[in-house]
C-alpha positions as CSV (number, residue, x, y, z in Angstrom):
1,M,106.7,-124.6,-81.2
2,E,108.6,-124.5,-84.4
3,T,109.7,-121.0,-83.8
4,K,111.0,-122.2,-80.3
5,G,113.0,-125.0,-81.6
6,K,114.7,-122.7,-84.3
7,I,115.4,-120.0,-81.6
8,D,117.0,-123.0,-79.4
9,A,119.0,-124.2,-82.2
10,T,120.3,-120.5,-82.8
11,K,121.0,-120.3,-79.5
12,K,123.2,-123.3,-79.0
13,I,125.0,-122.2,-82.1
14,V,125.7,-118.5,-81.0
15,V,126.9,-119.8,-77.6
16,K,129.0,-122.6,-79.0
17,G,130.7,-120.4,-81.3
18,V,131.6,-117.8,-78.3
19,L,132.7,-120.5,-76.0
20,N,135.1,-122.0,-78.4
21,Y,136.5,-118.8,-79.3
22,M,136.9,-118.1,-75.6
23,Y,138.9,-121.6,-75.3
24,K,140.9,-120.4,-78.1
25,Q,142.0,-117.3,-76.6
26,G,143.6,-119.4,-73.9
27,E,141.0,-120.4,-71.1
28,E,142.8,-123.3,-69.6
29,Y,140.5,-125.1,-67.4
30,I,137.3,-126.1,-69.2
31,P,137.2,-126.8,-72.8
32,G,134.9,-125.1,-74.9
33,E,132.7,-128.5,-75.2
34,E,132.6,-128.5,-71.7
35,K,131.8,-124.9,-71.1
36,I,128.6,-125.3,-73.1
37,K,127.2,-127.8,-70.7
38,F,127.5,-125.3,-68.1
39,F,125.3,-122.8,-70.2
40,L,122.9,-125.2,-71.5
41,E,122.2,-127.9,-69.2
42,P,120.5,-127.0,-66.0
43,E,122.3,-129.6,-63.7
44,T,125.3,-127.9,-64.0
45,T,124.3,-124.8,-62.4
46,V,126.4,-125.9,-59.3
47,A,129.8,-125.6,-60.9
48,T,128.5,-122.1,-62.1
49,A,127.5,-121.1,-58.4
50,S,131.0,-122.4,-57.3
51,N,132.6,-120.2,-59.5
52,S,130.7,-117.5,-58.8
53,Q,131.6,-117.9,-55.0
54,E,135.0,-118.3,-56.3
55,G,135.2,-115.1,-57.8
56,A,134.0,-113.4,-55.1
57,I,136.8,-114.9,-53.1
58,E,139.3,-113.6,-55.9
59,N,138.0,-110.1,-55.1
60,K,138.6,-110.3,-51.5
61,S,142.2,-111.6,-52.5
62,L,142.7,-108.7,-54.9
63,L,141.6,-106.3,-52.2
64,W,143.9,-107.9,-49.6
65,I,147.0,-107.1,-52.3
66,F,145.7,-103.5,-52.9
67,F,146.2,-102.7,-49.0
68,A,149.5,-104.6,-48.5
69,A,150.8,-103.1,-51.7
70,F,149.6,-99.7,-50.4
71,S,151.1,-100.4,-47.2
72,G,154.5,-101.2,-49.0
73,G,154.2,-98.1,-50.8
74,L,154.0,-96.3,-47.4
75,L,157.2,-98.1,-46.0
76,A,158.9,-96.9,-49.3
77,L,158.0,-93.2,-48.2
78,L,160.5,-93.6,-45.3
79,T,163.5,-95.2,-47.2
80,P,165.9,-92.3,-47.6
81,C,165.9,-92.1,-51.4
82,V,162.0,-91.2,-51.4
83,Y,161.7,-89.2,-48.2
84,S,164.4,-86.8,-48.9
85,M,163.0,-86.0,-52.5
86,I,159.4,-85.0,-51.1
87,P,160.2,-81.6,-49.6
88,I,162.8,-80.9,-52.4
89,T,160.3,-81.6,-55.2
90,V,157.2,-79.9,-53.9
91,S,159.4,-76.8,-53.3
92,F,160.4,-76.9,-57.0
93,F,156.9,-76.9,-57.9
94,T,156.0,-74.2,-55.9
95,K,158.8,-71.8,-56.5
96,R,158.8,-72.8,-60.3
97,S,155.1,-72.4,-61.0
98,K,153.7,-68.4,-61.6
99,T,150.8,-69.0,-59.9
100,K,149.6,-71.4,-56.9
101,K,146.8,-73.0,-59.5
102,E,150.0,-74.0,-61.6
103,G,152.1,-75.2,-58.8
104,I,149.3,-77.6,-57.8
105,R,148.6,-78.7,-61.2
106,N,152.1,-79.3,-61.9
107,A,152.5,-81.4,-58.3
108,L,149.1,-83.4,-59.2
109,F,150.5,-84.2,-62.6
110,Y,153.8,-85.0,-61.2
111,A,152.0,-87.7,-58.6
112,F,149.7,-88.9,-61.7
113,S,152.8,-89.9,-63.6
114,I,154.3,-91.7,-60.7
115,V,151.0,-93.8,-60.4
116,V,151.2,-94.4,-64.3
117,I,155.0,-95.3,-64.4
118,F,154.7,-98.0,-61.7
119,T,151.2,-99.4,-62.7
120,L,152.5,-99.8,-66.1
121,L,155.7,-101.6,-64.9
122,G,153.3,-104.0,-62.8
123,F,151.3,-104.6,-66.0
124,A,154.2,-105.1,-68.1
125,V,155.7,-107.9,-66.1
126,T,152.0,-109.7,-66.3
127,L,152.3,-109.0,-70.2
128,I,155.8,-110.8,-70.6
129,F,155.5,-113.6,-68.5
130,G,151.9,-114.1,-68.9
131,P,148.7,-113.9,-66.7
132,A,149.2,-117.5,-65.2
133,A,152.8,-117.8,-64.9
134,L,153.4,-116.1,-61.8
135,N,150.6,-118.3,-60.2
136,N,152.3,-121.4,-61.6
137,L,155.6,-120.4,-60.4
138,A,154.1,-119.8,-56.7
139,T,154.5,-123.5,-56.1
140,N,157.4,-124.3,-58.1
141,W,160.5,-125.4,-55.9
142,I,163.0,-124.1,-58.3
143,A,161.0,-120.7,-58.3
144,N,160.7,-120.5,-54.7
145,L,164.4,-120.9,-54.3
146,V,165.0,-117.8,-56.8
147,F,162.4,-115.8,-54.5
148,F,164.4,-117.1,-51.4
149,A,167.5,-115.4,-52.8
150,L,166.0,-112.6,-54.1
151,F,164.7,-111.5,-50.9
152,V,168.3,-112.4,-49.1
153,V,169.8,-109.9,-51.7
154,F,167.2,-107.3,-51.2
155,G,167.9,-107.6,-47.5
156,A,171.5,-107.4,-47.6
157,S,171.3,-104.6,-49.8
158,F,169.0,-102.5,-47.3
159,L,171.6,-103.8,-44.4
160,G,174.2,-101.8,-46.5
161,A,176.2,-104.7,-48.0
162,F,175.9,-103.1,-51.6
163,E,173.5,-100.6,-53.5
164,I,171.0,-101.9,-56.0
165,T,171.1,-99.3,-58.8
166,L,170.0,-98.9,-62.3
167,P,172.4,-98.0,-65.1
168,S,173.4,-94.4,-64.5
169,S,172.8,-93.7,-68.3
170,W,169.2,-94.3,-67.9
171,T,168.9,-91.5,-65.1
172,N,171.0,-88.9,-66.9
173,K,168.7,-89.2,-69.9
174,S,165.4,-89.1,-68.1
175,D,166.9,-86.1,-66.0
176,A,168.0,-84.2,-69.2
177,K,164.4,-84.1,-70.2
178,A,163.1,-83.2,-67.2
179,D,164.7,-79.8,-67.7
180,S,162.4,-79.4,-70.8
181,G,159.1,-77.2,-69.8
182,G,155.5,-78.3,-69.6
183,L,153.9,-81.5,-68.1
184,V,156.2,-83.4,-70.5
185,G,159.0,-82.0,-67.9
186,V,157.0,-83.2,-65.3
187,F,156.4,-86.5,-66.2
188,F,160.3,-87.1,-66.8
189,M,160.7,-85.5,-63.4
190,A,158.7,-88.6,-62.2
191,L,160.4,-91.0,-64.2
192,T,163.8,-89.6,-62.6
193,L,162.3,-90.1,-59.0
194,V,161.3,-93.7,-59.8
195,L,164.8,-94.5,-61.4
196,V,166.8,-92.7,-58.8
197,S,164.8,-94.2,-55.7
198,F,165.1,-97.7,-57.2
199,S,168.1,-98.6,-54.8
200,C,165.1,-98.2,-52.0
201,T,162.0,-99.2,-53.9
202,G,163.4,-101.9,-56.1
203,P,163.3,-104.3,-53.2
204,I,159.8,-103.6,-52.0
205,I,158.6,-103.8,-55.8
206,G,160.5,-107.3,-56.3
207,N,158.8,-108.5,-53.2
208,L,155.3,-107.0,-54.1
209,L,155.1,-108.5,-57.7
210,V,156.2,-111.9,-56.2
211,L,153.6,-111.8,-53.4
212,S,150.8,-110.3,-55.7
213,A,150.7,-113.2,-58.3
214,K,147.3,-113.9,-58.6
215,G,147.4,-116.0,-62.1
216,N,145.5,-113.4,-64.0
217,Y,146.2,-109.7,-65.0
218,F,144.7,-108.1,-62.3
219,G,147.1,-109.1,-59.2
220,P,150.4,-107.2,-60.2
221,L,148.4,-104.6,-61.9
222,V,146.0,-103.8,-58.4
223,G,149.3,-104.4,-56.6
224,M,151.6,-101.5,-58.5
225,F,148.5,-99.2,-58.7
226,G,148.3,-99.6,-54.9
227,F,152.2,-99.1,-54.2
228,S,152.3,-96.1,-56.4
229,L,149.1,-94.3,-54.9
230,A,150.5,-94.5,-51.7
231,L,154.3,-93.1,-52.9
232,A,152.3,-90.3,-54.9
233,L,150.0,-89.2,-52.4
234,P,152.6,-87.1,-50.3
235,F,153.7,-85.0,-53.3
236,A,150.1,-84.4,-54.2
237,L,149.0,-83.4,-50.5
238,F,152.1,-81.2,-49.8
239,A,151.4,-79.2,-53.3
240,F,148.1,-78.2,-51.7
241,F,149.4,-77.4,-48.2
242,P,153.2,-76.4,-48.8
243,S,153.5,-74.4,-45.6
244,K,153.2,-78.4,-43.8
245,L,156.2,-79.4,-45.3
246,N,157.9,-78.8,-41.9
247,V,156.3,-81.7,-40.4
248,L,158.3,-83.9,-42.2
249,G,161.4,-83.1,-39.9
250,K,165.0,-83.7,-41.4
251,A,166.5,-86.5,-43.1
252,G,168.7,-88.1,-40.9
253,G,170.3,-91.5,-39.4
254,W,166.5,-92.5,-38.4
255,L,166.0,-93.1,-42.2
256,N,168.8,-95.8,-42.2
257,S,167.3,-97.6,-39.4
258,V,164.1,-97.9,-41.4
259,K,165.8,-99.6,-44.3
260,V,168.1,-101.9,-41.7
261,T,164.6,-102.9,-39.9
262,L,163.2,-103.6,-43.5
263,G,166.1,-105.8,-44.4
264,L,165.6,-108.0,-41.3
265,L,162.4,-108.3,-42.1
266,E,163.3,-109.3,-45.6
267,F,165.5,-112.0,-44.1
268,A,162.3,-113.2,-42.3
269,L,160.2,-113.3,-45.7
270,A,163.0,-115.3,-47.5
271,L,162.6,-118.0,-45.4
272,K,159.2,-118.3,-46.4
273,F,160.0,-119.0,-49.8
274,L,162.7,-121.4,-48.5
275,S,160.4,-123.3,-46.6
276,N,158.0,-123.4,-49.6
277,A,160.8,-125.4,-51.9
278,D,161.5,-127.1,-48.8
279,L,157.9,-128.7,-48.5
280,A,157.6,-129.1,-52.2
281,K,160.4,-131.6,-52.1
282,G,160.5,-132.8,-48.7
283,W,163.7,-132.4,-47.8
284,R,162.8,-131.7,-44.4
285,L,165.8,-128.8,-44.0
286,L,163.6,-126.3,-42.5
287,D,161.2,-128.0,-40.1
288,R,158.8,-126.0,-38.1
289,E,160.8,-125.9,-35.0
290,I,163.9,-124.7,-36.9
291,F,161.7,-122.3,-39.0
292,I,160.6,-121.0,-35.6
293,S,164.0,-120.9,-34.2
294,L,165.4,-118.8,-36.9
295,W,162.6,-116.1,-36.8
296,I,163.2,-116.0,-33.0
297,V,166.7,-115.3,-33.9
298,I,165.9,-112.5,-36.3
299,F,163.5,-110.6,-34.4
300,V,165.7,-110.8,-31.1
301,I,168.7,-109.2,-33.2
302,L,166.1,-106.5,-34.5
303,G,165.1,-105.8,-31.2
304,L,168.7,-105.4,-30.3
305,Y,169.3,-103.0,-33.1
306,L,166.7,-100.7,-32.3
307,L,168.1,-100.5,-29.0
308,G,171.3,-99.2,-30.1
309,K,173.3,-102.6,-29.1
310,L,173.9,-103.4,-33.1
311,R,175.5,-101.1,-35.7
312,F,175.2,-101.7,-39.6
313,H,177.6,-99.8,-42.1
314,H,175.5,-96.5,-42.8
315,D,174.1,-96.0,-39.1
316,D,174.7,-93.0,-37.5
317,E,175.1,-92.4,-33.8
318,L,172.0,-92.4,-31.3
319,P,171.0,-88.4,-30.5
320,K,172.4,-87.4,-27.4
321,N,170.2,-85.5,-24.8
322,D,170.9,-81.9,-23.1
323,F,173.9,-83.9,-20.8
324,G,175.4,-85.3,-23.9
325,L,174.4,-88.9,-23.5
326,T,172.9,-90.8,-26.0
327,Y,169.1,-91.8,-25.9
328,L,166.4,-93.9,-27.4
329,S,163.3,-92.4,-28.8
330,V,160.3,-93.2,-27.5
331,T,159.2,-94.6,-31.5
332,R,162.5,-97.2,-31.2
333,T,161.7,-98.4,-28.2
334,V,158.4,-99.1,-29.0
335,F,159.2,-100.9,-31.7
336,A,161.8,-102.5,-30.0
337,I,159.4,-103.9,-27.3
338,A,157.1,-105.2,-30.2
339,S,160.1,-107.2,-31.7
340,F,161.4,-108.8,-28.5
341,S,157.3,-109.5,-27.6
342,F,157.5,-111.2,-30.9
343,A,160.2,-113.1,-30.4
344,V,158.7,-114.3,-26.8
345,Y,155.5,-115.2,-28.3
346,M,157.2,-117.7,-31.0
347,V,159.5,-119.6,-28.0
348,P,156.2,-121.9,-27.0
349,G,156.0,-123.1,-30.7
350,L,159.4,-125.0,-30.3
351,W,157.3,-127.3,-28.1
352,G,154.5,-127.6,-30.6
353,A,152.3,-124.7,-29.4
354,P,149.9,-123.6,-32.4
355,L,151.1,-120.2,-32.5
356,K,147.5,-119.1,-34.2
357,G,148.5,-115.6,-35.1
358,I,151.6,-117.1,-37.7
359,S,150.0,-120.2,-38.3
360,A,149.6,-119.3,-42.1
361,F,153.5,-118.8,-42.4
362,V,155.4,-121.4,-40.7
363,P,155.5,-125.0,-41.6
364,P,152.8,-127.7,-41.1
365,M,152.7,-129.1,-37.6
366,G,153.4,-132.5,-39.1
367,T,157.0,-131.2,-40.0
368,Q,157.9,-131.0,-36.2
369,D,159.7,-133.4,-34.3
370,F,158.6,-132.8,-30.8
371,I,155.1,-132.0,-29.8
372,A,154.2,-131.6,-26.2
373,N,151.3,-133.6,-25.0
374,S,151.0,-135.3,-28.1
375,P,151.2,-139.0,-29.5
376,K,154.2,-138.0,-31.8
377,G,156.0,-136.0,-29.1
378,G,156.3,-138.9,-26.9
379,G,153.4,-137.5,-24.4
380,S,150.0,-138.3,-23.6
381,Q,147.3,-137.1,-25.8
382,T,145.0,-134.5,-24.5
383,A,142.0,-135.2,-22.9
384,S,140.2,-133.3,-25.5
385,A,141.2,-135.9,-28.3
386,G,138.8,-138.4,-27.2
387,T,138.7,-141.5,-29.1
388,N,138.1,-142.0,-33.0
389,E,136.7,-144.8,-34.7
390,L,138.2,-143.8,-38.1
391,P,140.5,-146.4,-39.6
392,H,144.1,-145.2,-40.1
393,P,145.0,-144.0,-43.3
394,V,147.0,-145.9,-45.8
395,K,147.2,-144.7,-49.4
396,Y,150.0,-141.9,-49.4
397,Y,150.3,-141.7,-45.8
398,E,154.1,-142.0,-45.4
399,E,154.6,-139.2,-48.0
400,M,151.7,-137.0,-46.7
401,E,151.8,-136.9,-43.0
402,K,154.4,-134.2,-42.6
403,Y,151.8,-132.0,-44.1
404,E,149.3,-132.7,-41.3
405,P,148.2,-129.8,-39.2
406,E,147.9,-129.6,-35.5
407,V,144.5,-131.1,-35.5
408,V,145.8,-134.0,-36.8
409,T,149.0,-134.5,-34.9
410,T,148.0,-133.2,-31.5
411,Y,144.1,-133.9,-31.1
412,G,143.9,-136.9,-33.1
413,M,141.6,-136.1,-35.9
414,V,141.9,-138.5,-38.8
415,T,142.4,-137.3,-42.6
416,Y,143.0,-139.3,-45.6
417,F,144.9,-138.4,-48.6
418,D,143.2,-140.6,-51.2
419,Y,139.5,-139.9,-52.4
420,E,138.4,-143.9,-52.8
421,E,140.1,-144.7,-49.7
422,A,138.2,-142.0,-47.8
423,L,135.1,-142.6,-49.8
424,A,134.9,-146.3,-48.6
425,V,135.4,-145.2,-45.1
426,A,132.7,-142.8,-45.4
427,K,130.3,-145.6,-46.7
428,K,131.1,-148.0,-43.9
429,L,130.9,-145.6,-41.3
430,H,127.6,-143.9,-42.9
431,K,129.3,-140.2,-42.5
432,P,129.2,-137.4,-44.8
433,L,132.5,-137.0,-46.8
434,M,134.5,-133.7,-46.6
435,L,136.4,-132.8,-49.5
436,D,139.5,-130.5,-48.5
437,F,141.0,-128.9,-51.7
438,T,144.3,-127.9,-50.3
439,G,148.1,-127.0,-51.1
440,I,151.1,-127.5,-49.4
441,N,152.2,-123.8,-49.8
442,C,148.4,-122.7,-49.5
443,V,148.6,-119.8,-46.8
444,N,145.1,-119.5,-46.6
445,C,144.5,-123.3,-46.1
446,R,147.0,-123.0,-42.9
447,K,144.8,-120.1,-41.5
448,M,141.6,-122.0,-41.9
449,E,143.3,-125.1,-40.2
450,G,145.0,-123.1,-37.6
451,Q,142.1,-121.2,-36.8
452,V,139.2,-122.7,-37.8
453,W,139.5,-126.4,-37.7
454,S,141.3,-126.2,-34.2
455,D,138.2,-124.3,-32.7
456,P,136.8,-126.7,-30.2
457,Q,133.2,-126.7,-31.3
458,V,134.7,-127.0,-35.3
459,M,137.0,-129.9,-34.2
460,K,134.2,-131.6,-32.1
461,R,132.0,-131.8,-35.3
462,L,134.7,-132.7,-38.0
463,K,135.9,-135.7,-35.6
464,E,132.8,-137.0,-34.7
465,D,130.5,-136.4,-37.7
466,F,132.5,-136.5,-40.8
467,V,135.4,-138.5,-42.9
468,I,137.9,-135.7,-44.2
469,V,140.2,-136.3,-47.2
470,S,142.6,-133.6,-47.9
471,L,143.2,-133.3,-51.6
472,Y,146.9,-131.5,-52.2
473,V,146.6,-129.8,-55.5
474,D,150.3,-129.1,-55.7
475,V,151.9,-132.4,-54.7
476,Q,154.5,-133.1,-57.3
477,N,156.9,-135.5,-55.9
478,I,154.4,-138.4,-55.8
479,D,153.7,-140.1,-59.1
480,L,150.9,-142.1,-60.1
481,E,151.2,-145.9,-61.2
482,E,151.3,-145.9,-65.1
483,K,147.6,-147.5,-65.0
484,E,146.4,-144.3,-62.9
485,Q,147.8,-141.6,-65.5
486,F,145.5,-140.0,-68.2
487,F,145.5,-136.9,-70.3
488,S,143.3,-134.1,-68.7
489,K,141.0,-132.0,-70.6
490,A,140.7,-129.5,-68.0
491,L,144.5,-129.1,-67.3
492,N,145.4,-129.7,-71.1
493,K,148.1,-132.0,-69.9
494,K,149.0,-135.7,-69.2
495,V,148.3,-136.5,-65.2
496,E,151.3,-138.1,-63.6
497,T,151.5,-137.0,-60.2
498,L,149.1,-137.1,-57.3
499,G,148.7,-133.1,-57.2
500,D,147.6,-133.0,-60.9
501,K,144.9,-135.7,-60.5
502,N,143.7,-133.7,-57.4
503,A,143.7,-130.7,-59.6
504,D,141.9,-132.4,-62.4
505,F,139.4,-133.9,-59.9
506,Q,138.5,-130.4,-58.3
507,V,138.2,-128.7,-61.7
508,S,136.5,-131.2,-63.7
509,K,134.2,-132.5,-61.1
510,Y,133.5,-129.6,-59.2
511,G,134.3,-126.4,-61.4
512,A,136.7,-124.8,-58.9
513,N,140.2,-124.1,-59.0
514,S,140.9,-122.1,-55.9
515,Q,142.4,-123.5,-52.2
516,P,141.3,-123.8,-49.7
517,Y,137.7,-125.2,-51.3
518,Y,135.6,-127.7,-49.2
519,F,132.6,-129.8,-50.8
520,F,130.7,-132.5,-48.9
521,V,129.2,-135.5,-50.4
522,D,127.0,-138.4,-49.3
523,A,127.9,-142.0,-49.9
524,N,126.7,-142.1,-53.6
525,E,129.0,-139.1,-54.2
526,N,126.0,-136.7,-54.6
527,K,126.9,-132.8,-53.4
528,L,125.0,-132.1,-49.8
529,V,125.9,-128.4,-50.5
530,N,125.7,-127.0,-54.1
531,E,128.1,-124.5,-53.6
532,G,130.8,-125.5,-51.6
533,Y,132.9,-123.4,-49.2
534,G,135.4,-121.2,-50.0
535,Y,138.2,-119.4,-47.7
536,D,136.2,-117.7,-44.9
537,P,137.6,-117.8,-41.5
538,D,134.5,-117.0,-39.8
539,I,133.9,-119.8,-37.3
540,Q,130.4,-119.5,-36.7
541,K,129.5,-119.6,-40.5
542,F,131.6,-122.8,-40.8
543,I,130.0,-124.2,-37.9
544,A,126.6,-123.4,-39.2
545,L,127.6,-125.1,-42.8
546,L,128.7,-128.5,-40.7
547,D,125.3,-128.5,-39.2
548,S,123.5,-128.1,-42.4
549,V,125.5,-130.8,-44.0
550,K,125.0,-133.2,-41.3
551,E,121.0,-132.6,-41.0
552,K,120.8,-132.5,-45.0
553,Y,122.7,-136.0,-45.0
554,N,120.7,-137.4,-42.1
555,K,117.6,-136.7,-44.2
556,T,118.8,-138.1,-47.4
557,A,120.3,-141.4,-45.6
558,K,116.8,-142.3,-44.2
């Protein structure tokens, strides 16, 4: 027994030393003393499990970033700066090399160099700005306005308004180094490609770094790796099969059409960042119907352009057939049909249609002034809404109602914005309380609300069996009363806003810091599901969760 006591004491000293070291290295959310409890106290395994699930969600997000970045790299291949370089560069390797084996080696090293250069660029960004800096900027209204301006500039560049280029001295120096022999020369050839192609890849890279901000070192790193891998693949593949170079076809006006298409898509994405800033500050400049209207106009313009009805600065004439008449290729026709179809799909959204396919990107339904068949829109509430016995929310309602999802604005679900108020209602009505940790600018939160919450079976359970409190962690325009303000050890800052209060509550009480995240508690604030539930749009899985929570609540309430 004495030996066991010494071992336990030693274990505590070692764990405390390690955890305090981790805290000093920049661990942001849970100070060292708090972390010791996670290791030494058995009752805190819930938080550990929750963090484990959060890590799984993080891995899914990184996988999404990789594939999104890889797709961006494939798009970059179709830009004139890169596309025209593929046959030239591969032919250069095969002719310069003494043997086929040496040509393949040089081309593979060339592709590898492209990956290294772009990946190091992404890592440099996180080293300069810090692993959490980009994630913090993602919900900052000023940063979102900057991103909006950048996307507009990039879009205008793709449309031919101007060229974004790096200083010519950089290109000249790297090009001179490329003339040297061996692998060093190959590396500088890759660097020359990166610099020369920046006018085409720069806008895509800039957007990628914004979209891949994950709050850690891996987001931009994984993103840039995926982008550069797609960019480097053709150089490696055609080095193995140089005879297949003729499948690329000739560079021509169709490449500029790709740039113009990307430019219009840049404008559409720019509006998303402007919407983020608008929602954060509550300006109501870009409400849902205005946002949808602008997207409809952009995609109609894209469709007209693909049909050849509009021309931009660098556009060539459409190709001519055997009779000397201009004609549309099948590819342009298909993309034009897709663009017009998407515009038509969005039209019902002007009257409050949910548009589930893009519900994650458009502003919340609460910002729409008119919704057909809704109490807010002046129509009669749909029959599926039914009656609701929950009292109307009071605290923070006037400031927060504009963020309400469709299930609230159209189908009569009630959500609260203050934990204490919702807990009191749950106790009074003898229902479990569902904590919805969410964010104003959280894309996955909107997907869960638009695709999972709006499912009839899910909606019925949420309305009849639960009290829901939506705790927004990024609300910075609602100040707490002075008596409610406090210093948060979890956030390492003074809590002065509603968003900070909810963020501290999620981290310190539930050991999670991602959104969306759902926890369920009874009247005594005991967890009904230990691990909580993160982002997972599987409707049947969410239904099973709600049923298990209700069953457990009924057992404990007896």
